[in-house]
PDB file with SEQRES, HELIX, SHEET and CRYST1 records, atoms N, CA, C and O in Angstrom:
SEQRES   1 A   82  MET GLU GLU SER THR LYS LYS LYS LEU ARG GLU PHE LEU          
SEQRES   2 A   82  VAL THR LYS LEU ASN GLU PHE THR ASP TYR GLY PRO LEU          
SEQRES   3 A   82  PHE ASP ASP GLU SER ILE PHE MET SER GLY ARG LEU ASP          
SEQRES   4 A   82  SER PHE SER MET MET ASN VAL VAL MET HIS LEU GLU LYS          
SEQRES   5 A   82  ILE TYR GLY ILE ASP PHE SER LYS ILE ASP PHE ASP VAL          
SEQRES   6 A   82  SER LEU LEU ASP THR VAL ASN ASP ILE GLU LYS LEU ILE          
SEQRES   7 A   82  ASP SER SER GLU                                              
HELIX    1 AA1 GLU A    3  GLU A   19  1                                  17    
HELIX    2 AA2 SER A   40  TYR A   54  1                                  15    
HELIX    3 AA3 PHE A   58  LYS A   60  5                                   3    
HELIX    4 AA4 VAL A   65  LEU A   67  5                                   3    
HELIX    5 AA5 VAL A   71  SER A   81  1                                  11    
CRYST1    1.000    1.000    1.000  90.00  90.00  90.00 P 1           1          
ATOM      1  N   MET A   1      11.411  20.329 -11.661  1.00  0.00           N  
ATOM      2  CA  MET A   1      10.657  19.766 -12.784  1.00  0.00           C  
ATOM      3  C   MET A   1      10.475  20.875 -13.807  1.00  0.00           C  
ATOM      4  O   MET A   1      10.134  22.003 -13.450  1.00  0.00           O  
ATOM      5  N   GLU A   2      10.694  20.567 -15.042  1.00  0.00           N  
ATOM      6  CA  GLU A   2      10.485  21.531 -16.105  1.00  0.00           C  
ATOM      7  C   GLU A   2       8.980  21.818 -16.245  1.00  0.00           C  
ATOM      8  O   GLU A   2       8.125  20.970 -15.991  1.00  0.00           O  
ATOM      9  N   GLU A   3       8.714  23.049 -16.659  1.00  0.00           N  
ATOM     10  CA  GLU A   3       7.317  23.478 -16.796  1.00  0.00           C  
ATOM     11  C   GLU A   3       6.551  22.624 -17.792  1.00  0.00           C  
ATOM     12  O   GLU A   3       5.366  22.362 -17.587  1.00  0.00           O  
ATOM     13  N   SER A   4       7.207  22.177 -18.883  1.00  0.00           N  
ATOM     14  CA  SER A   4       6.480  21.346 -19.885  1.00  0.00           C  
ATOM     15  C   SER A   4       6.185  19.964 -19.289  1.00  0.00           C  
ATOM     16  O   SER A   4       5.162  19.364 -19.618  1.00  0.00           O  
ATOM     17  N   THR A   5       7.058  19.453 -18.424  1.00  0.00           N  
ATOM     18  CA  THR A   5       6.817  18.195 -17.771  1.00  0.00           C  
ATOM     19  C   THR A   5       5.653  18.326 -16.813  1.00  0.00           C  
ATOM     20  O   THR A   5       4.795  17.444 -16.769  1.00  0.00           O  
ATOM     21  N   LYS A   6       5.598  19.392 -16.051  1.00  0.00           N  
ATOM     22  CA  LYS A   6       4.508  19.625 -15.125  1.00  0.00           C  
ATOM     23  C   LYS A   6       3.187  19.834 -15.873  1.00  0.00           C  
ATOM     24  O   LYS A   6       2.127  19.420 -15.404  1.00  0.00           O  
ATOM     25  N   LYS A   7       3.263  20.466 -17.017  1.00  0.00           N  
ATOM     26  CA  LYS A   7       2.026  20.647 -17.851  1.00  0.00           C  
ATOM     27  C   LYS A   7       1.513  19.298 -18.298  1.00  0.00           C  
ATOM     28  O   LYS A   7       0.304  19.069 -18.285  1.00  0.00           O  
ATOM     29  N   LYS A   8       2.387  18.406 -18.688  1.00  0.00           N  
ATOM     30  CA  LYS A   8       1.978  17.064 -19.131  1.00  0.00           C  
ATOM     31  C   LYS A   8       1.371  16.259 -17.977  1.00  0.00           C  
ATOM     32  O   LYS A   8       0.400  15.523 -18.154  1.00  0.00           O  
ATOM     33  N   LEU A   9       1.955  16.417 -16.821  1.00  0.00           N  
ATOM     34  CA  LEU A   9       1.427  15.754 -15.620  1.00  0.00           C  
ATOM     35  C   LEU A   9       0.026  16.250 -15.308  1.00  0.00           C  
ATOM     36  O   LEU A   9      -0.876  15.456 -15.041  1.00  0.00           O  
ATOM     37  N   ARG A  10      -0.156  17.561 -15.342  1.00  0.00           N  
ATOM     38  CA  ARG A  10      -1.452  18.197 -15.074  1.00  0.00           C  
ATOM     39  C   ARG A  10      -2.476  17.705 -16.096  1.00  0.00           C  
ATOM     40  O   ARG A  10      -3.606  17.382 -15.727  1.00  0.00           O  
ATOM     41  N   GLU A  11      -2.098  17.643 -17.377  1.00  0.00           N  
ATOM     42  CA  GLU A  11      -2.963  17.213 -18.447  1.00  0.00           C  
ATOM     43  C   GLU A  11      -3.484  15.760 -18.180  1.00  0.00           C  
ATOM     44  O   GLU A  11      -4.661  15.443 -18.350  1.00  0.00           O  
ATOM     45  N   PHE A  12      -2.502  14.901 -17.745  1.00  0.00           N  
ATOM     46  CA  PHE A  12      -2.875  13.513 -17.421  1.00  0.00           C  
ATOM     47  C   PHE A  12      -3.874  13.477 -16.259  1.00  0.00           C  
ATOM     48  O   PHE A  12      -4.865  12.750 -16.326  1.00  0.00           O  
ATOM     49  N   LEU A  13      -3.626  14.253 -15.194  1.00  0.00           N  
ATOM     50  CA  LEU A  13      -4.532  14.245 -14.039  1.00  0.00           C  
ATOM     51  C   LEU A  13      -5.876  14.850 -14.388  1.00  0.00           C  
ATOM     52  O   LEU A  13      -6.902  14.385 -13.891  1.00  0.00           O  
ATOM     53  N   VAL A  14      -5.900  15.874 -15.228  1.00  0.00           N  
ATOM     54  CA  VAL A  14      -7.218  16.490 -15.639  1.00  0.00           C  
ATOM     55  C   VAL A  14      -7.979  15.452 -16.436  1.00  0.00           C  
ATOM     56  O   VAL A  14      -9.196  15.338 -16.285  1.00  0.00           O  
ATOM     57  N   THR A  15      -7.292  14.682 -17.291  1.00  0.00           N  
ATOM     58  CA  THR A  15      -7.977  13.613 -18.041  1.00  0.00           C  
ATOM     59  C   THR A  15      -8.650  12.610 -17.098  1.00  0.00           C  
ATOM     60  O   THR A  15      -9.796  12.206 -17.294  1.00  0.00           O  
ATOM     61  N   LYS A  16      -7.907  12.237 -16.094  1.00  0.00           N  
ATOM     62  CA  LYS A  16      -8.510  11.298 -15.089  1.00  0.00           C  
ATOM     63  C   LYS A  16      -9.688  11.928 -14.371  1.00  0.00           C  
ATOM     64  O   LYS A  16     -10.702  11.268 -14.145  1.00  0.00           O  
ATOM     65  N   LEU A  17      -9.566  13.204 -14.007  1.00  0.00           N  
ATOM     66  CA  LEU A  17     -10.693  13.878 -13.379  1.00  0.00           C  
ATOM     67  C   LEU A  17     -11.907  13.949 -14.293  1.00  0.00           C  
ATOM     68  O   LEU A  17     -13.041  13.756 -13.855  1.00  0.00           O  
ATOM     69  N   ASN A  18     -11.657  14.229 -15.567  1.00  0.00           N  
ATOM     70  CA  ASN A  18     -12.743  14.325 -16.557  1.00  0.00           C  
ATOM     71  C   ASN A  18     -13.430  12.998 -16.714  1.00  0.00           C  
ATOM     72  O   ASN A  18     -14.626  12.970 -17.004  1.00  0.00           O  
ATOM     73  N   GLU A  19     -12.713  11.860 -16.533  1.00  0.00           N  
ATOM     74  CA  GLU A  19     -13.364  10.568 -16.619  1.00  0.00           C  
ATOM     75  C   GLU A  19     -14.418  10.376 -15.516  1.00  0.00           C  
ATOM     76  O   GLU A  19     -15.341   9.574 -15.651  1.00  0.00           O  
ATOM     77  N   PHE A  20     -14.256  11.126 -14.437  1.00  0.00           N  
ATOM     78  CA  PHE A  20     -15.227  11.102 -13.319  1.00  0.00           C  
ATOM     79  C   PHE A  20     -16.211  12.283 -13.392  1.00  0.00           C  
ATOM     80  O   PHE A  20     -16.859  12.636 -12.407  1.00  0.00           O  
ATOM     81  N   THR A  21     -16.302  12.884 -14.600  1.00  0.00           N  
ATOM     82  CA  THR A  21     -17.107  14.060 -14.857  1.00  0.00           C  
ATOM     83  C   THR A  21     -16.815  15.215 -13.870  1.00  0.00           C  
ATOM     84  O   THR A  21     -17.699  15.985 -13.496  1.00  0.00           O  
ATOM     85  N   ASP A  22     -15.565  15.291 -13.480  1.00  0.00           N  
ATOM     86  CA  ASP A  22     -15.065  16.399 -12.651  1.00  0.00           C  
ATOM     87  C   ASP A  22     -14.335  17.329 -13.607  1.00  0.00           C  
ATOM     88  O   ASP A  22     -13.206  17.059 -14.018  1.00  0.00           O  
ATOM     89  N   TYR A  23     -14.998  18.431 -13.956  1.00  0.00           N  
ATOM     90  CA  TYR A  23     -14.425  19.377 -14.874  1.00  0.00           C  
ATOM     91  C   TYR A  23     -13.971  20.627 -14.188  1.00  0.00           C  
ATOM     92  O   TYR A  23     -13.684  21.607 -14.874  1.00  0.00           O  
ATOM     93  N   GLY A  24     -13.887  20.664 -12.908  1.00  0.00           N  
ATOM     94  CA  GLY A  24     -13.424  21.798 -12.133  1.00  0.00           C  
ATOM     95  C   GLY A  24     -11.944  22.027 -12.315  1.00  0.00           C  
ATOM     96  O   GLY A  24     -11.248  21.131 -12.793  1.00  0.00           O  
ATOM     97  N   PRO A  25     -11.437  23.180 -11.958  1.00  0.00           N  
ATOM     98  CA  PRO A  25     -10.044  23.485 -12.067  1.00  0.00           C  
ATOM     99  C   PRO A  25      -9.173  22.593 -11.144  1.00  0.00           C  
ATOM    100  O   PRO A  25      -9.638  22.104 -10.114  1.00  0.00           O  
ATOM    101  N   LEU A  26      -7.946  22.406 -11.531  1.00  0.00           N  
ATOM    102  CA  LEU A  26      -6.995  21.634 -10.707  1.00  0.00           C  
ATOM    103  C   LEU A  26      -5.863  22.553 -10.384  1.00  0.00           C  
ATOM    104  O   LEU A  26      -5.086  22.938 -11.258  1.00  0.00           O  
ATOM    105  N   PHE A  27      -5.768  22.904  -9.139  1.00  0.00           N  
ATOM    106  CA  PHE A  27      -4.685  23.751  -8.611  1.00  0.00           C  
ATOM    107  C   PHE A  27      -3.551  22.877  -8.077  1.00  0.00           C  
ATOM    108  O   PHE A  27      -3.793  21.769  -7.599  1.00  0.00           O  
ATOM    109  N   ASP A  28      -2.317  23.372  -8.158  1.00  0.00           N  
ATOM    110  CA  ASP A  28      -1.190  22.573  -7.806  1.00  0.00           C  
ATOM    111  C   ASP A  28      -1.181  22.092  -6.354  1.00  0.00           C  
ATOM    112  O   ASP A  28      -0.556  21.073  -6.057  1.00  0.00           O  
ATOM    113  N   ASP A  29      -1.852  22.792  -5.449  1.00  0.00           N  
ATOM    114  CA  ASP A  29      -1.822  22.400  -4.052  1.00  0.00           C  
ATOM    115  C   ASP A  29      -3.137  21.836  -3.595  1.00  0.00           C  
ATOM    116  O   ASP A  29      -3.384  21.734  -2.393  1.00  0.00           O  
ATOM    117  N   GLU A  30      -4.025  21.450  -4.569  1.00  0.00           N  
ATOM    118  CA  GLU A  30      -5.306  20.944  -4.247  1.00  0.00           C  
ATOM    119  C   GLU A  30      -5.336  19.417  -4.192  1.00  0.00           C  
ATOM    120  O   GLU A  30      -4.799  18.740  -5.069  1.00  0.00           O  
ATOM    121  N   SER A  31      -5.967  18.894  -3.156  1.00  0.00           N  
ATOM    122  CA  SER A  31      -6.113  17.439  -2.929  1.00  0.00           C  
ATOM    123  C   SER A  31      -6.924  16.785  -4.048  1.00  0.00           C  
ATOM    124  O   SER A  31      -7.989  17.265  -4.434  1.00  0.00           O  
ATOM    125  N   ILE A  32      -6.388  15.684  -4.549  1.00  0.00           N  
ATOM    126  CA  ILE A  32      -7.139  14.970  -5.595  1.00  0.00           C  
ATOM    127  C   ILE A  32      -7.618  13.596  -5.119  1.00  0.00           C  
ATOM    128  O   ILE A  32      -8.605  13.084  -5.646  1.00  0.00           O  
ATOM    129  N   PHE A  33      -6.947  12.985  -4.137  1.00  0.00           N  
ATOM    130  CA  PHE A  33      -7.324  11.699  -3.651  1.00  0.00           C  
ATOM    131  C   PHE A  33      -7.991  11.765  -2.286  1.00  0.00           C  
ATOM    132  O   PHE A  33      -9.091  11.239  -2.118  1.00  0.00           O  
ATOM    133  N   MET A  34      -7.364  12.388  -1.325  1.00  0.00           N  
ATOM    134  CA  MET A  34      -7.955  12.459  -0.022  1.00  0.00           C  
ATOM    135  C   MET A  34      -9.265  13.269  -0.014  1.00  0.00           C  
ATOM    136  O   MET A  34     -10.095  13.109   0.880  1.00  0.00           O  
ATOM    137  N   SER A  35      -9.434  14.128  -1.009  1.00  0.00           N  
ATOM    138  CA  SER A  35     -10.686  14.904  -1.107  1.00  0.00           C  
ATOM    139  C   SER A  35     -11.783  14.120  -1.759  1.00  0.00           C  
ATOM    140  O   SER A  35     -12.954  14.497  -1.705  1.00  0.00           O  
ATOM    141  N   GLY A  36     -11.390  12.990  -2.395  1.00  0.00           N  
ATOM    142  CA  GLY A  36     -12.371  12.146  -3.104  1.00  0.00           C  
ATOM    143  C   GLY A  36     -12.592  12.469  -4.509  1.00  0.00           C  
ATOM    144  O   GLY A  36     -13.456  11.867  -5.146  1.00  0.00           O  
ATOM    145  N   ARG A  37     -11.844  13.411  -5.055  1.00  0.00           N  
ATOM    146  CA  ARG A  37     -12.021  13.755  -6.499  1.00  0.00           C  
ATOM    147  C   ARG A  37     -11.682  12.560  -7.371  1.00  0.00           C  
ATOM    148  O   ARG A  37     -12.319  12.341  -8.402  1.00  0.00           O  
ATOM    149  N   LEU A  38     -10.692  11.792  -6.969  1.00  0.00           N  
ATOM    150  CA  LEU A  38     -10.313  10.552  -7.653  1.00  0.00           C  
ATOM    151  C   LEU A  38     -10.298   9.420  -6.653  1.00  0.00           C  
ATOM    152  O   LEU A  38     -10.027   9.618  -5.468  1.00  0.00           O  
ATOM    153  N   ASP A  39     -10.597   8.213  -7.151  1.00  0.00           N  
ATOM    154  CA  ASP A  39     -10.704   7.041  -6.281  1.00  0.00           C  
ATOM    155  C   ASP A  39      -9.389   6.208  -6.307  1.00  0.00           C  
ATOM    156  O   ASP A  39      -8.421   6.583  -6.968  1.00  0.00           O  
ATOM    157  N   SER A  40      -9.383   5.110  -5.594  1.00  0.00           N  
ATOM    158  CA  SER A  40      -8.174   4.246  -5.479  1.00  0.00           C  
ATOM    159  C   SER A  40      -7.829   3.599  -6.822  1.00  0.00           C  
ATOM    160  O   SER A  40      -6.652   3.379  -7.106  1.00  0.00           O  
ATOM    161  N   PHE A  41      -8.795   3.299  -7.625  1.00  0.00           N  
ATOM    162  CA  PHE A  41      -8.502   2.718  -8.959  1.00  0.00           C  
ATOM    163  C   PHE A  41      -7.741   3.738  -9.747  1.00  0.00           C  
ATOM    164  O   PHE A  41      -6.737   3.390 -10.369  1.00  0.00           O  
ATOM    165  N   SER A  42      -8.163   4.985  -9.757  1.00  0.00           N  
ATOM    166  CA  SER A  42      -7.507   6.102 -10.439  1.00  0.00           C  
ATOM    167  C   SER A  42      -6.070   6.229  -9.897  1.00  0.00           C  
ATOM    168  O   SER A  42      -5.132   6.492 -10.650  1.00  0.00           O  
ATOM    169  N   MET A  43      -5.925   6.042  -8.610  1.00  0.00           N  
ATOM    170  CA  MET A  43      -4.600   6.145  -7.989  1.00  0.00           C  
ATOM    171  C   MET A  43      -3.680   5.092  -8.633  1.00  0.00           C  
ATOM    172  O   MET A  43      -2.538   5.414  -8.961  1.00  0.00           O  
ATOM    173  N   MET A  44      -4.125   3.894  -8.816  1.00  0.00           N  
ATOM    174  CA  MET A  44      -3.327   2.885  -9.458  1.00  0.00           C  
ATOM    175  C   MET A  44      -2.951   3.271 -10.863  1.00  0.00           C  
ATOM    176  O   MET A  44      -1.840   2.986 -11.309  1.00  0.00           O  
ATOM    177  N   ASN A  45      -3.866   3.920 -11.576  1.00  0.00           N  
ATOM    178  CA  ASN A  45      -3.529   4.438 -12.918  1.00  0.00           C  
ATOM    179  C   ASN A  45      -2.453   5.513 -12.852  1.00  0.00           C  
ATOM    180  O   ASN A  45      -1.581   5.567 -13.718  1.00  0.00           O  
ATOM    181  N   VAL A  46      -2.504   6.339 -11.869  1.00  0.00           N  
ATOM    182  CA  VAL A  46      -1.503   7.367 -11.685  1.00  0.00           C  
ATOM    183  C   VAL A  46      -0.163   6.713 -11.361  1.00  0.00           C  
ATOM    184  O   VAL A  46       0.872   7.102 -11.902  1.00  0.00           O  
ATOM    185  N   VAL A  47      -0.190   5.748 -10.502  1.00  0.00           N  
ATOM    186  CA  VAL A  47       1.075   5.026 -10.115  1.00  0.00           C  
ATOM    187  C   VAL A  47       1.700   4.402 -11.372  1.00  0.00           C  
ATOM    188  O   VAL A  47       2.895   4.565 -11.619  1.00  0.00           O  
ATOM    189  N   MET A  48       0.909   3.708 -12.144  1.00  0.00           N  
ATOM    190  CA  MET A  48       1.418   3.033 -13.355  1.00  0.00           C  
ATOM    191  C   MET A  48       1.925   4.067 -14.336  1.00  0.00           C  
ATOM    192  O   MET A  48       2.910   3.809 -15.028  1.00  0.00           O  
ATOM    193  N   HIS A  49       1.297   5.225 -14.427  1.00  0.00           N  
ATOM    194  CA  HIS A  49       1.752   6.287 -15.322  1.00  0.00           C  
ATOM    195  C   HIS A  49       3.099   6.812 -14.869  1.00  0.00           C  
ATOM    196  O   HIS A  49       4.001   7.015 -15.681  1.00  0.00           O  
ATOM    197  N   LEU A  50       3.232   7.031 -13.573  1.00  0.00           N  
ATOM    198  CA  LEU A  50       4.474   7.553 -13.052  1.00  0.00           C  
ATOM    199  C   LEU A  50       5.600   6.538 -13.177  1.00  0.00           C  
ATOM    200  O   LEU A  50       6.747   6.926 -13.401  1.00  0.00           O  
ATOM    201  N   GLU A  51       5.308   5.257 -13.041  1.00  0.00           N  
ATOM    202  CA  GLU A  51       6.325   4.205 -13.213  1.00  0.00           C  
ATOM    203  C   GLU A  51       6.774   4.201 -14.701  1.00  0.00           C  
ATOM    204  O   GLU A  51       7.969   4.161 -14.990  1.00  0.00           O  
ATOM    205  N   LYS A  52       5.845   4.242 -15.586  1.00  0.00           N  
ATOM    206  CA  LYS A  52       6.132   4.177 -17.059  1.00  0.00           C  
ATOM    207  C   LYS A  52       6.854   5.419 -17.537  1.00  0.00           C  
ATOM    208  O   LYS A  52       7.913   5.321 -18.157  1.00  0.00           O  
ATOM    209  N   ILE A  53       6.318   6.542 -17.269  1.00  0.00           N  
ATOM    210  CA  ILE A  53       6.845   7.807 -17.825  1.00  0.00           C  
ATOM    211  C   ILE A  53       8.062   8.320 -17.090  1.00  0.00           C  
ATOM    212  O   ILE A  53       8.999   8.811 -17.719  1.00  0.00           O  
ATOM    213  N   TYR A  54       8.072   8.216 -15.762  1.00  0.00           N  
ATOM    214  CA  TYR A  54       9.155   8.839 -14.985  1.00  0.00           C  
ATOM    215  C   TYR A  54      10.079   7.808 -14.353  1.00  0.00           C  
ATOM    216  O   TYR A  54      11.031   8.195 -13.674  1.00  0.00           O  
ATOM    217  N   GLY A  55       9.842   6.518 -14.544  1.00  0.00           N  
ATOM    218  CA  GLY A  55      10.699   5.488 -14.031  1.00  0.00           C  
ATOM    219  C   GLY A  55      10.711   5.329 -12.531  1.00  0.00           C  
ATOM    220  O   GLY A  55      11.680   4.814 -11.973  1.00  0.00           O  
ATOM    221  N   ILE A  56       9.656   5.759 -11.867  1.00  0.00           N  
ATOM    222  CA  ILE A  56       9.593   5.656 -10.436  1.00  0.00           C  
ATOM    223  C   ILE A  56       9.297   4.205 -10.026  1.00  0.00           C  
ATOM    224  O   ILE A  56       8.339   3.608 -10.517  1.00  0.00           O  
ATOM    225  N   ASP A  57      10.086   3.660  -9.161  1.00  0.00           N  
ATOM    226  CA  ASP A  57       9.907   2.273  -8.698  1.00  0.00           C  
ATOM    227  C   ASP A  57       9.192   2.304  -7.355  1.00  0.00           C  
ATOM    228  O   ASP A  57       9.812   2.485  -6.307  1.00  0.00           O  
ATOM    229  N   PHE A  58       7.884   2.124  -7.408  1.00  0.00           N  
ATOM    230  CA  PHE A  58       7.079   2.225  -6.174  1.00  0.00           C  
ATOM    231  C   PHE A  58       7.350   1.021  -5.223  1.00  0.00           C  
ATOM    232  O   PHE A  58       6.961   1.072  -4.056  1.00  0.00           O  
ATOM    233  N   SER A  59       7.995  -0.031  -5.697  1.00  0.00           N  
ATOM    234  CA  SER A  59       8.329  -1.129  -4.785  1.00  0.00           C  
ATOM    235  C   SER A  59       9.411  -0.749  -3.765  1.00  0.00           C  
ATOM    236  O   SER A  59       9.610  -1.412  -2.747  1.00  0.00           O  
ATOM    237  N   LYS A  60      10.103   0.363  -4.096  1.00  0.00           N  
ATOM    238  CA  LYS A  60      11.221   0.838  -3.209  1.00  0.00           C  
ATOM    239  C   LYS A  60      10.771   2.044  -2.396  1.00  0.00           C  
ATOM    240  O   LYS A  60      11.582   2.673  -1.715  1.00  0.00           O  
ATOM    241  N   ILE A  61       9.521   2.360  -2.462  1.00  0.00           N  
ATOM    242  CA  ILE A  61       9.007   3.557  -1.757  1.00  0.00           C  
ATOM    243  C   ILE A  61       8.059   3.144  -0.630  1.00  0.00           C  
ATOM    244  O   ILE A  61       7.206   2.279  -0.828  1.00  0.00           O  
ATOM    245  N   ASP A  62       8.197   3.742   0.523  1.00  0.00           N  
ATOM    246  CA  ASP A  62       7.206   3.551   1.579  1.00  0.00           C  
ATOM    247  C   ASP A  62       6.004   4.332   1.191  1.00  0.00           C  
ATOM    248  O   ASP A  62       5.885   5.511   1.525  1.00  0.00           O  
ATOM    249  N   PHE A  63       5.060   3.665   0.452  1.00  0.00           N  
ATOM    250  CA  PHE A  63       3.946   4.381  -0.186  1.00  0.00           C  
ATOM    251  C   PHE A  63       2.901   4.870   0.832  1.00  0.00           C  
ATOM    252  O   PHE A  63       2.551   4.202   1.805  1.00  0.00           O  
ATOM    253  N   ASP A  64       2.438   6.081   0.528  1.00  0.00           N  
ATOM    254  CA  ASP A  64       1.378   6.657   1.294  1.00  0.00           C  
ATOM    255  C   ASP A  64       0.660   7.600   0.300  1.00  0.00           C  
ATOM    256  O   ASP A  64       1.308   8.240  -0.528  1.00  0.00           O  
ATOM    257  N   VAL A  65      -0.701   7.679   0.393  1.00  0.00           N  
ATOM    258  CA  VAL A  65      -1.450   8.488  -0.487  1.00  0.00           C  
ATOM    259  C   VAL A  65      -0.995   9.896  -0.511  1.00  0.00           C  
ATOM    260  O   VAL A  65      -1.146  10.573  -1.529  1.00  0.00           O  
ATOM    261  N   SER A  66      -0.444  10.372   0.558  1.00  0.00           N  
ATOM    262  CA  SER A  66       0.042  11.764   0.591  1.00  0.00           C  
ATOM    263  C   SER A  66       1.161  12.045  -0.409  1.00  0.00           C  
ATOM    264  O   SER A  66       1.418  13.211  -0.707  1.00  0.00           O  
ATOM    265  N   LEU A  67       1.830  11.034  -0.934  1.00  0.00           N  
ATOM    266  CA  LEU A  67       2.841  11.210  -1.948  1.00  0.00           C  
ATOM    267  C   LEU A  67       2.251  11.613  -3.278  1.00  0.00           C  
ATOM    268  O   LEU A  67       2.954  12.169  -4.122  1.00  0.00           O  
ATOM    269  N   LEU A  68       0.953  11.339  -3.487  1.00  0.00           N  
ATOM    270  CA  LEU A  68       0.308  11.620  -4.727  1.00  0.00           C  
ATOM    271  C   LEU A  68      -0.909  12.543  -4.650  1.00  0.00           C  
ATOM    272  O   LEU A  68      -1.635  12.700  -5.632  1.00  0.00           O  
ATOM    273  N   ASP A  69      -1.130  13.151  -3.491  1.00  0.00           N  
ATOM    274  CA  ASP A  69      -2.397  13.825  -3.286  1.00  0.00           C  
ATOM    275  C   ASP A  69      -2.539  15.157  -4.017  1.00  0.00           C  
ATOM    276  O   ASP A  69      -3.668  15.567  -4.287  1.00  0.00           O  
ATOM    277  N   THR A  70      -1.453  15.850  -4.350  1.00  0.00           N  
ATOM    278  CA  THR A  70      -1.539  17.083  -5.038  1.00  0.00           C  
ATOM    279  C   THR A  70      -0.540  17.070  -6.194  1.00  0.00           C  
ATOM    280  O   THR A  70       0.362  16.232  -6.211  1.00  0.00           O  
ATOM    281  N   VAL A  71      -0.677  17.962  -7.144  1.00  0.00           N  
ATOM    282  CA  VAL A  71       0.318  18.105  -8.194  1.00  0.00           C  
ATOM    283  C   VAL A  71       1.665  18.384  -7.608  1.00  0.00           C  
ATOM    284  O   VAL A  71       2.676  17.829  -8.037  1.00  0.00           O  
ATOM    285  N   ASN A  72       1.677  19.259  -6.613  1.00  0.00           N  
ATOM    286  CA  ASN A  72       2.977  19.599  -5.901  1.00  0.00           C  
ATOM    287  C   ASN A  72       3.624  18.373  -5.318  1.00  0.00           C  
ATOM    288  O   ASN A  72       4.833  18.172  -5.436  1.00  0.00           O  
ATOM    289  N   ASP A  73       2.783  17.528  -4.665  1.00  0.00           N  
ATOM    290  CA  ASP A  73       3.314  16.288  -4.068  1.00  0.00           C  
ATOM    291  C   ASP A  73       3.910  15.367  -5.117  1.00  0.00           C  
ATOM    292  O   ASP A  73       4.974  14.785  -4.905  1.00  0.00           O  
ATOM    293  N   ILE A  74       3.243  15.237  -6.223  1.00  0.00           N  
ATOM    294  CA  ILE A  74       3.718  14.365  -7.281  1.00  0.00           C  
ATOM    295  C   ILE A  74       4.990  14.919  -7.885  1.00  0.00           C  
ATOM    296  O   ILE A  74       5.899  14.159  -8.220  1.00  0.00           O  
ATOM    297  N   GLU A  75       5.068  16.227  -8.030  1.00  0.00           N  
ATOM    298  CA  GLU A  75       6.245  16.910  -8.531  1.00  0.00           C  
ATOM    299  C   GLU A  75       7.454  16.600  -7.617  1.00  0.00           C  
ATOM    300  O   GLU A  75       8.540  16.286  -8.105  1.00  0.00           O  
ATOM    301  N   LYS A  76       7.258  16.691  -6.327  1.00  0.00           N  
ATOM    302  CA  LYS A  76       8.334  16.387  -5.375  1.00  0.00           C  
ATOM    303  C   LYS A  76       8.793  14.925  -5.538  1.00  0.00           C  
ATOM    304  O   LYS A  76       9.989  14.633  -5.530  1.00  0.00           O  
ATOM    305  N   LEU A  77       7.812  14.015  -5.686  1.00  0.00           N  
ATOM    306  CA  LEU A  77       8.169  12.584  -5.862  1.00  0.00           C  
ATOM    307  C   LEU A  77       9.000  12.371  -7.064  1.00  0.00           C  
ATOM    308  O   LEU A  77      10.002  11.657  -7.020  1.00  0.00           O  
ATOM    309  N   ILE A  78       8.593  12.999  -8.183  1.00  0.00           N  
ATOM    310  CA  ILE A  78       9.304  12.889  -9.449  1.00  0.00           C  
ATOM    311  C   ILE A  78      10.706  13.454  -9.329  1.00  0.00           C  
ATOM    312  O   ILE A  78      11.674  12.829  -9.762  1.00  0.00           O  
ATOM    313  N   ASP A  79      10.817  14.656  -8.732  1.00  0.00           N  
ATOM    314  CA  ASP A  79      12.105  15.230  -8.576  1.00  0.00           C  
ATOM    315  C   ASP A  79      13.045  14.405  -7.686  1.00  0.00           C  
ATOM    316  O   ASP A  79      14.242  14.306  -7.956  1.00  0.00           O  
ATOM    317  N   SER A  80      12.489  13.820  -6.631  1.00  0.00           N  
ATOM    318  CA  SER A  80      13.305  13.003  -5.726  1.00  0.00           C  
ATOM    319  C   SER A  80      13.755  11.672  -6.306  1.00  0.00           C  
ATOM    320  O   SER A  80      14.686  11.048  -5.797  1.00  0.00           O  
ATOM    321  N   SER A  81      13.093  11.241  -7.371  1.00  0.00           N  
ATOM    322  CA  SER A  81      13.476   9.978  -7.998  1.00  0.00           C  
ATOM    323  C   SER A  81      14.455  10.167  -9.137  1.00  0.00           C  
ATOM    324  O   SER A  81      14.962   9.185  -9.679  1.00  0.00           O  
ATOM    325  N   GLU A  82      14.720  11.341  -9.495  1.00  0.00           N  
ATOM    326  CA  GLU A  82      15.672  11.561 -10.607  1.00  0.00           C  
ATOM    327  C   GLU A  82      17.093  11.487 -10.144  1.00  0.00           C  
ATOM    328  O   GLU A  82      18.013  11.648 -10.946  1.00  0.00           O  
TER     329      GLU A  82                                                      
END                                                                             
């Protein structure tokens, strides 16, 4: 993944965190869903964003929250779908 793409992904996730008044830092290997920083509704927003921006077809994926739990996990998912 290009650094600019990863930056845009991080910006999107930070925006979602800010909606929950979570203004803490977001590290690439830090849990965002299993830790409770974001909820399941936010997860659906992330899924829709990834479908729209990166063309990921979640109907063809054996979905598990661990696929989206960290920036690094999402990066791997994006890279594997290209």
